[in-house]
C-alpha positions in Angstrom: 100.3 97.9 106.3 101.3 98.3 102.7 104.8 99.1 101.4 103.6 102.6 100.6 102.3 103.2 104.1 105.5 101.8 105.6 107.6 104.2 103.5 105.3 107.1 104.5 105.7 106.2 108.2 109.5 106.0 107.9 109.6 109.3 106.2 107.5 111.0 109.0 109.7 109.4 111.7 112.8 110.7 109.9 111.4 114.2 109.9 110.5 114.0 113.6 114.0 112.8 114.5 115.6 115.4 112.2 113.5 118.2 113.9 114.4 117.0 117.4 118.1 117.0 116.5 118.0 120.5 115.1 116.1 121.8 118.1 118.6 120.3 120.5 121.5 121.7 118.5 119.9 125.2 118.6 119.7 125.5 114.8 117.3 128.1 113.5 116.6 128.1 109.8 116.5 131.4 107.9 113.2 132.9 107.3 111.9 132.7 103.7 110.0 135.4 101.9 106.4 134.7 101.0 107.2 134.3 97.3 109.8 131.7 98.0 107.1 129.2 99.1 105.6 129.2 95.6 106.6 126.1 93.6 106.2 125.5 89.9 104.2 122.5 88.6 107.4 120.7 87.8 108.8 121.3 91.3 105.6 120.0 92.9 105.9 116.8 90.8 109.6 116.5 91.8 108.6 116.7 95.5 106.0 114.0 95.0 108.4 111.7 93.2 111.0 112.3 95.9 108.8 110.7 98.6 108.1 107.8 96.3 104.4 108.6 95.8 102.6 106.2 93.5 99.7 107.8 91.6 96.6 105.7 90.8 95.3 105.4 87.3 91.7 104.8 86.0 91.8 101.4 84.2 89.4 102.8 81.5 91.5 105.9 80.8 95.1 104.8 81.5 97.5 105.1 78.4 100.2 102.8 77.1 102.9 105.3 78.1 101.6 105.4 81.7 101.3 101.6 81.9 104.8 100.9 80.5 106.5 102.7 83.4 104.7 100.7 86.1 106.5 97.8 87.8 105.8 94.3 86.5 104.0 95.7 83.4 105.9 95.1 80.1 104.8 96.0 76.6 102.7 92.8 76.0 100.8 93.2 79.3 100.3 96.9 78.7 98.9 96.2 75.2 96.6 93.4 76.6 95.2 95.8 79.2 94.5 98.5 76.5 92.8 95.9 74.3 90.5 94.9 77.2 89.9 98.5 78.0 88.7 99.3 74.4 86.9 96.0 73.6 85.2 95.2 76.9 85.9 97.9 79.5 86.8 97.5 83.1 84.0 97.5 85.7 86.3 96.9 88.7 90.0 96.4 89.3 89.4 92.6 89.8 88.7 92.4 86.0 92.5 92.5 85.6 92.5 88.8 86.4 91.0 88.2 82.9 94.2 89.5 81.3 96.5 86.7 80.3 99.6 86.6 82.5 98.0 88.4 85.5 97.4 86.0 88.3 96.2 86.5 91.9 99.5 87.6 93.1 100.0 90.3 90.4 96.4 91.4 90.9 97.0 92.2 94.5 100.2 94.2 93.6 98.3 96.1 90.8 95.6 97.3 93.3 98.1 99.9 94.3 98.3 101.3 90.8 94.7 101.3 89.6 91.1 102.1 90.3 87.9 102.1 88.2 85.6 105.1 88.3 82.4 104.2 90.2 84.0 101.3 91.9 84.6 101.5 95.7 88.0 103.0 96.5 89.7 103.0 99.9 92.0 106.0 99.8 92.9 108.6 102.4 92.1 112.4 102.0 95.9 113.0 101.8 96.3 110.6 98.9 93.4 112.3 97.1 94.9 115.7 97.5 98.3 114.5 96.3 96.7 112.6 93.4 94.8 115.7 92.3 98.2 117.6 92.2 99.7 114.9 90.0 96.7 114.8 87.7 96.8 118.7 87.4 100.5 118.6 86.5 100.0 115.8 84.0 97.0 117.6 82.4 99.0 120.9 82.2 101.8 119.1 80.4 99.3 117.3 78.0 97.5 120.6 77.3 100.8 122.3 76.4 101.6 119.5 74.1 98.2 119.4 72.4 97.6 123.1 72.0 97.8 122.5 68.2 96.2 119.8 66.0 98.2 116.8 64.9 97.9 116.1 61.2 97.6 112.3 61.1 98.6 112.4 57.4 102.0 113.9 58.0 102.8 113.4 61.7 105.9 111.6 62.8 105.9 108.8 65.4 107.2 111.3 68.0 104.3 113.6 67.3 101.6 110.9 67.3 102.6 109.5 70.7 101.8 112.8 72.3 98.1 111.9 71.7 96.3 110.2 74.6 96.2 106.4 74.2 98.7 106.4 71.3 101.9 104.6 72.2 104.9 103.8 69.9 103.2 100.6 68.5 100.0 102.4 67.5 101.9 105.4 66.1 103.8 103.0 63.8 100.5 101.4 62.9 99.0 104.7 61.8 102.1 105.5 59.7 102.0 102.1 58.1 98.3 102.4 57.4 98.6 105.7 55.5 101.6 104.4 53.6 99.7 101.3 52.4 96.2 102.9 52.0 96.9 106.5 51.2 95.9 109.7 53.0 93.2 109.7 55.7 90.1 111.4 54.2 88.5 112.2 57.5 89.6 111.9 61.1 87.1 109.1 61.5 89.1 106.9 59.2 91.7 106.4 62.0 89.5 103.7 63.6 90.4 101.5 60.6 93.9 101.3 62.0 94.5 98.0 63.9 94.5 98.6 67.6 92.6 101.9 67.5 89.0 101.5 68.8 86.1 103.9 69.4 87.3 104.8 72.9 90.8 105.8 71.7 89.2 107.9 68.9 86.9 109.7 71.4 90.1 110.6 73.4 92.0 112.1 70.5 89.4 113.4 68.0 89.6 116.9 69.3 93.4 117.0 68.8 93.8 115.5 65.3 93.2 116.8 61.7 93.7 115.4 58.2 94.8 118.8 56.8 93.4 120.6 53.8 
């Protein structure tokens, strides 16, 4: 039984004990109106985090900002994963063993975090439903942020890191490139920035502009 499954089991047992205690004491909770059951996206996300749910990320789509918040993954490991993602591509989670600094022990721990689309995944229907909710909330947040084009010739670091796959390091690289080489003439020129490959460009091309 994994640590996540153990936590889930303990949480369920706690609810059962709490319900039994309330029933014995004769406590009757007040009825809620229908509208009071409706939660906002942010409230749904808060509930998921409260039960220590760990979302899973596709290794070929995960971003620097998502990686950096995972346990045992620091800036250098996150950057190494992204470089492998863009230059080679992950066919299965086991490919993480090819990343420098990730051994057999870390690989087993990382299986809880990642999957590769098309690879076999053992996950319960409950986890799929919860993961869909997390992805929906994340996508809504991203869409609200990217409802306008980012001008890569004038954008600040804070604006650039709202783009998928662009973390603090790449944002600074973009700013340094335009400082040393002048304005980007077309959005395609961004692939000339060190650390930005074709896959990253595909992820952000609909959200960037070079202005007039």
